[in-house]
N, C-alpha and C positions, 0 to 999 in steps of 0.2 A: 571350725569345722572347714571355712571357706576363705579363701585370701582376695581380697578386690573391694569394689563399690558398686551400687545400684549401677551407675554409668559404666562402668566396665567390668564385666565378669570375670571372675577370679580363674587360674588357670590350675590352682593346687587343689588338690583333693583328699589330702591325708591330713588327719589329724590326731592326737593323743592327748587325752585329758591327764593332769595332774594326777599324784597319789592323793593330792588334798581334795580331790574331789569326791564326796559321800555318795555314790551309786550303790542303792540298796537294794538287793535281791531275797526274795520272800526265803527265809530258810527251811520251809517245812515245802515239802513235796505239789500239796495243794491246799487251798484255804477250807476250812471246815465247813459245813453249809449249816451255820447255827444263826443264820439269818443277822450277822453283825460285820462290822466295815473292818476289813484288814487292809495292810498294806504297807508301802515302804514311803520315807521322806529323805530326798535326798537334796544335799547344797552344797557347794564347794567353790573353789577360785583357786586363783593363783595370780601374783604379783614380781616382777622381775622389772629391774633397772640397772642401766650403764649405757655402753653404746647402743643397745637397743631396747625401749622399755615398753613392757608389755601387760596386761591387764585383763585375766580371764574371771567368769562369773557364770555358774547354769544351776538352776534347781530342776529336781527333775521328782514326779510324784505319781504314784500309781496305787489304787486302791479297790477292792472289789468287796462286792455282798453276795454269800453264796444262802440258798435255800436248797430242799429236795425237789424244788421243782425249777428254778431259774438261778439265772446270775447277772449282775449288773456287777462291767468292768468299767473305770474311767480312768485315763492318763494325762497328764501334762510335762511338755518339756519345754524349759527356756535356757538358751545357751548366748551369753555374748560375751566379746572380746576386742580388744583395740589393741595395738602396736603403733610404736614409733620410732623411727629412724631417721636421725639427720633432719630433724626437724617437719618430717612428714608424717602425718598421724593417718592410720588405715584401720577402719573396721574389720576386724578376721573373722567376726561371728555374730548374728544377729537372727537368731532363729526361736521359732515360738511354734508350738503345735501343741492341738488338744485331740484325744480322741475319745468314743467312748463306745461300747459294744454290749448288747443284751442278749444272751444265749438261755433258750426255753427247752426245757428238757422234754422230749416227745417219748421217749421210753427209759430205759435204763442205759440202752446205748446210742441213740441217736437224739440230736438237738437240731433246733434252728436256730440262727441269730440273725442280728440285722445289727449295722453300726456306723459311723462315720468318722470324718477326721479334717481338722483344719490345718492350716500349715503356713506360713510365712518364713522367708530364706532368702533375704534380699541378697547379701553376699555370694548366693548360691545360685542367683540368676531368678528365683521365684518369688514374685510378687505376692500371690495367695495361690492356695491349690486346696480344693475340695473335694473330698470323695463322700460316697454314701454307699451301702452294700447290703445285699440279702442271700443267705444261702442256708447251708444244711451239712451236718457234720457226723462223724461213728466215731465214737470211743474204742479204737481197738487194744486199749494197755489200759488197764485199771487196777490196780493194789497200792496197798499199803507204801511202798518204796518205791515203785513206777506207774507213771502215766502217761498214754498218748491218744493225740486226737488226729484225725483227718478231716478236709473240710474242704467244701468249694461253694463257687456262689456267681452273683454279677451285680454288678456296680455302674455308678455312673461318674466319672472324673471329669474336674475342670481344674485349668490353671492359666494363670495370666503371668506371664514372665516380667522381668525388668527392662528388656526392650521393647514392651509395648505389645509385643503379641501373644496370642490368647490359643489354647488347645482343648476340645473338648471332646467327649466321646465315650461309649459303654465299654467297660473293661470285665472281662472274666477273674475272678481270684482262685487260685489252687494251692493250698498248703498243709503242712503239718508242724505239731508241736507237741515235745515231747517234756517230760521232768523226771528226775530220777535222785532220791535219796541215797549217797555214797556214805555210806556207814551210819556213825552218830551224828556227824556234825557237819559232814558237807551236803551240798546239793549243786545238781548241774540242771540247764535249762537249756534250751534249744529250740528256735521256731523258723519256718522258711515259708515264704510265702511268694508265689506267683503271680504277677498280675497281667496278662495276653490282652492287651489294648486294640482298640480300632487303629486304622491306618494313621489317622489323624492325632491320636495320643502317644501311639507306639506301646513297647512292652516296659514293665517295670518290675524289680524282683528285689526283696529283702530278706536277709538272713541275721539272725540276735541270737547269741548264746552268752551264758552266764553261770560262773562257777561261784560259789559262796559257802565260806567257813564259818562256822559259828567260833568265836571268841569267848566271850563271857555275857551272859544274861542274853538282852537282845541284838547285842550287836555282832556284827560278822566283816571277817575281810572278803573281797569280791574281787573280779575280773572279770571281762565283758569284751564284745566284741560285735560290732553292727558293721555290716556289709549291704550297701545300697547300690542299686543299677538302675539307670533311666535309659530308655533308649532316644528318647527326644527333649533334647537341653538346648538352653540359648547358645547361641553361639560363642566360641571361646571356651565353654564349659567341659570337662571332662564328665563322661557316662558315669563312671563310678566313683563311690566314695567309701572311704573304711574310717572307723571310728574303735580307738582300744583306750579299755578306761581299767585304772585300777584304783584301790581305794577301799576305804571303811565305810558302815552302811549300819542304819539301825532299822528292825522292822518292829510293826505296832499291829 
C-alpha cells in the first residue's frame, strides 16, 4: 500500500490488491445474537516476474460474538509486499493492525462501547500507533434488511514515526455505519469515522465500504474501498491513502 523504506518515506499512497485477494465481507446484514462466533477469514496474494518482480501477501480476519446484551468484535490485518527492479529490492508494504471493540446495550436503541487499536506500517512512516476510546451510540435504523448506527466518543492516540518523532494526545470520534441487504444475494456495508484531534496529533478520517454477492454456499464475490486521511504525517508522505479490492471470500 506504500512505497519506500523506513529510512526514506514513500510518496505513493495508491494501492490495488489483486483479484486473487480473498477479502471476506459478511453476507448477512447483521450477525445473529446467538452467543456464537461468526466472521470472515481472508488470505490472498500475487507474484509477478520479468523486468520487474513483485510479491504481495495479505491476511485479514474479522470475527464477532453477539448476544441480546452485548457484542465483542475482533479484527486483524496483515499486508506484506516487495518489488525488485534492476537488482534493487524495495519493501512496498509492511502493515500489521489489530483491533477490538466491546458494545454494551443500554436499551433497545442506545449502547455504550470501548475499543482499541494497534498498528505498525513502516513503509507508511509509522513505527507504531496505539489508540483507545470509549463512547456511546444510537441505533437509528433496525430491520431485517437495513441497519444503521451513529456514535460518538473520546479517546487517546499516540504515534511513533519512523523518523524518530512522536505525537500523542486526545482525540474525539464521530461516526456512522450502515448495512443493507440488497435482494436475496447481495449485501452493502459502509462506515465513516472522523477523529478530530488535539493540535499535537491533528485530525484523522476513515471511510470503508464493501459489496458482497453470494455465489454458492458461504462463498461470495466482493468489492471494497477504503479511504484514509491523516493531517499529521512524517515528512515526505501524502496525507491520503486509497485501497481498492476485488476478490472472493468465505463467511463462517
